[in-house]
N, C-alpha and C positions, 0 to 999 in steps of 0.2 A: 748730188745722187742721193734719192730717194731712202731712205733706211728699209730695205729687206727683211723678210722673215726666211729664218732658216730652219735648217729642217728637225730642228727637236724645239725650236719655240710652234712651226704648226704643229708639231704630232703633241704636245703639251695644249693645245688649244682644244686641239680634238677629244685627247680625254675629257677634260672641266666642261666640254661641251654634253661629251654620254654623261658624263657625272650626274649634269644641273639636269639632261633628258631623263634618267633616271630618277634623281629625284624627285621630279614634277608629275613621273607617273604613279610610283609611290603615292605618293603625298595624297594624289586623286584618287586613287584606290581605299589609302588609307582616310578620306575625310564620306569615301562611298559608304565603308563597312561601320563605321560612327554611329550613319544618315540611316544606315535601319538596325542599328544594335538599339538609339534610340528611340526611334520608330517600336519598334516590340518592347521597350521599358516602360513606354506613352501605350500603348495597349492592356499591357500585367498592373499597368494601375491604374486603369479607365476597369479591370475587370475585377479586381480589388476593392475600387472604392462601390462597383454595383453590387460584389458581395456585402460589402460592410452595412451598404443600406437596409440591401433584404433582410440581414442578419436584423438589425435595427428594426424593421416595419415587421417582423415575426416577432422579437421578444418584446414590443407595444403591443399587440396584439396577444399574446399569451399573457403579459400585464395585465391587460384589461378583461379577457374572464377569468385574471385569478384573483384580482383585487379583490370581490366581493365576498368570495371561499377564506379569502385569506383575514380581510375585515371582520367575518362570521365568528370565526375561530379566535382569535383576539381578542371578540366580544363575549365567548363563548369563557373563554381562560378569562379575563378579570374580574365577571361575573361567581367563576369558583372560587378562585380566592378572595375573592371583599364573599361569601359566603362562608364560605372559609373561616374567616378571620372574624364573622360577626356571631358563628358559634362560640368561640371561650372567651 
């Protein structure tokens, strides 16, 4: 005579199947939420990289425009300093 499944075992199998199915659905939902979050993080990091690049370009442009004035100012200051020392 083959072994039979009684009512308690049937109920236990149904509960386990429902639990596993619930965990499967929750894990699928969690993975899809994580994928969405990663896409947002990538988009934010791309924007931050673009902003950093733009700031670097602006700084390079401004420094190339200001460099001659700064150099002439330093030269004038050095000339005044040497001129002041030669009078002593």
